[in-house]
N, C-alpha and C positions, 0 to 999 in steps of 0.2 A: 519490539525494537522497531522504530519510525524510521530506521535507515536500512535501506537496500542495497546489498551488492550485487551489481551488473558483471556483463562481461563485454568488452570491446570487439571489434572486428578482429584486432589482433590475438584474443583471448584475454587480454588484462583484464585483472579486477579491478573495477572502478565504481565509484559512487557519483552520482549527480550534485553539483553544487548547489542548487536549491532545494533538494532534500536534506543534505546536510544541514544547511541554515534552518532547516524548518526543525530538523529533530534536536538540535542544539537550543531550538527555543530562543533563537536571537531576535530581535526586533525587526519587523517586516520591512519597515521605513530604510533599516541600514542595510539592507541586502546588497544593493550595487556598491555602495561604500565598502563593504565586509570585503565583497568577492574580488574586488579591485586591488585590495590590501592583501589577501589571501594568496593571489598570484605574483605578486610584486615583493614580498617578504621575504627574509632569510631564514632557512630552517637547516636544523642539523640532520640531512640525509645520510644514508649508510654509505654514501661515497663522499660525501663532502659537504660544507656548510656552503649553501648556495641559494639560489634563486630558483624556484619553479623552472622546468623549460618545457617550452610548448612542444606538443607532441609527443612527450617523453613523460612529463608529469600531469599534464593536462591536455583537452582539446576542446574546442568549441562544440558545443551540444546545438545543433541547429532543431528548433521545435518551433515552427511558425505560428502556434497558438498563445506561446509565452509571452508576455509584454516585456520581459526582462531578458538579457544576456545571461546564458547558462553554460556551463562545462561540466565534460567529463575529469573526474579527478581521480587520480592513484589511489590505491588504497594508503599507501605508505606517507602519501601527501596528506590525505584526509584525516591520518591519525595525529600529524605534526600540526595542522590546522587546528584540530580540536584540543589539542594539549594547550597551544596558545590563546584559545579563545577566552571568552568571560563567562561562557555559559554554566549554569549551574549542574547541567548535568554531563560536564566534560569528561569526567572519570570515568563515569559508566560507557560512555562511547569509545574513549580512548582505547580503555582495557579490551572492548569486543570487538574494536579495529585490530588493535595489536595481537589480539587471540587469533583472528582471521588470518591475518596477515603472515603469522607463524605456523598455521594449519593448514595443511592441502585438503581441506573440505570443501567442495565442490556442490554441496547440496544446497548452498545458497546462490549459487551462479545462475542465470539466466541468458539463453541464445537470443541471438536478434530476433527470430520468429516467437521466441516466447516472450519477449517484450512487447511486441506488436500484439500478441495474442492477448495480453493482460489488458492492454489498451483497449480493446474489442471488447473484452469480457465486462470492462469497468463501463463501459456505455450500456451494455445489455443490461448490466445489473440495476440500471435506472428505471427499469419496467418491474411492478410489483410482482407480476405473475412470474418473471424468472427467478425473483426473490424468494417466493413462496416454493417454486419447484425445487430450488437447491435445498432449502430446508427441511422440506420431506425427504428429500434424498439424504440429507445428514442424519435426520432423525432414523431412516431405516438401517443406515450404517451402523448407528449407535445401539438400534436395537439387535441388530444381528450379532454384534461382538459382546454384547453384554446380557442378551437374554431376556431383557425387561427395558421398561421405557421411564419408570416412575421418578428416577434420579435425573431424566433430560434436563428441566429447568436448572438446577442446582450446577450440572456439571457444564451446560452452558454458560452461565454466568462466570463461571471462573475461567472458561476459556475466552470470552469477549472481554473480561476484564471488567464487569459492573454487573450489578443486579436489577431486579425490578425496582427493589425499594430505592436503591440509589437514583434511579431516572427519576423516580417520584419526587425524590427531594431536587433534583434539578430543575424539574418541571416547576416545583412548588418558587423555587429560587427566581427563576424567570417570572412568575407570575402566571403559570398556563395551569390548566384543569388536566389533571391526569386520570380522574374518575374514567374506568370502564375504556381504557386505552391500554393496548397490549405494546410490546416492546419496539416494534417498528413505528408505531404511531408516535409513541413519545418521542424516539429518536427523531424522526421528522421535524419535531418542534425544536429541539435543543440541538442536534448536529445531523443533519441529513446525509452528510456524507458518510458518517458513521453505517448508516443503513446498507451502503454499498460494502465498505469494509465487511459489515457480518456476513453479507451475502456472498461475498468471494471467499471468506472463511468456509462458509458451508460448502461452497462448491468444492474446494481442493480437500477437505476433508472426505466428501463424499467420493472423491477420485481415489482416496486411499493412501493421502500424503498425511504425513505426520503433522499435529497440531502446531508446532512451531512454525514449520515450511508454511501452512495455512495463513497463519498469522500474519509471515512476512508478505506474502503475496496481497493478504487483505490491507496490510500498510501502504504497500506500492498502488494497489488499486484506488485507495483513498485519497492518496497523493495526486495519483492521476485525475481522480473525480472532482478535486479543488482546482487544479489547472484547467480543466477544461471546464469547470462550471457544469457539472452534469445534473441535468434537471431528474427528478424522481416522478414518474409517468404510472398512474392506474389505467392500465391496458383492460383490465379485466371485463370492464363493462362500456368501452369508448374505443374508438379507433385512433390510432396513432398515426402520423406523418413519418413512416420509418427514413425514406430518404431524406427528409428534411431534417430530421434529427440526427442523420448519418449514423443509423443503428443496421447493423449486419442482420438480416433476417434469417439467415442460414443458421448463424450463430444461435438467433433467438430459439429457433427450434430445436437446435442440438441441447442447448439448456433445458428447455421445456420438455424435452423427450428423454434425457440425460443419455444422449447418444453420441458414444465418441467418433465424431467425423473429422472436420478439417482441423479446428482449432484445439479441441480438446483430446485431440489424439498426439498433442505435442507433450502430452503428461500421461 
């Protein structure tokens, strides 16, 4: 799922408007107009047919790096918006939101500290050394569970949602040479933010989280990476100005050494 459920300060289940718009695959240039309509339209809420009420059904999301106004939206409103949309994937997301709304399933919910941590982890995963570190830890976890590693690449392709062959086809479509390139190198050519998603999935599975949870965290990290325009740095043979790029050095060491310190201890 490309849509992530968060927890507001009051403990309410919410989604982010820009994340919902992205998940529904609606045109980017229509974002402002669509959100304005979302918050002023009439819907069949459980209590009445009415317009969304500020601080009850939605609240402004202050995110200084975003170019557009953004909002936290209740799961109920998100479901109604989805059903009323022209999205080709609205049935999929409406069913998922309905299911979530009607289940006391808190596995998808994140605390405020965890959201901040995922944001910082997203920045750190722009470093290739950290990407490689969590991939190794994920492989170790896989070997520990299976007792072997010869099905690793098949398992990994299924988890990530694409195979090496599919990436080669994408490379061919955009006129890029795929020969001699690994998954990371090919992704950097066709979708660099997918590299960060992949690394975050590696991290959370290495931390012992289920695949579904890890993929949701990966989707959230990719969304953050797109908003923040995170760059991918090969820090293995060169020095990086961590302060200039606002990368948390303590978290870098935590990830490289796979040591549950400040941020990783939240899980």
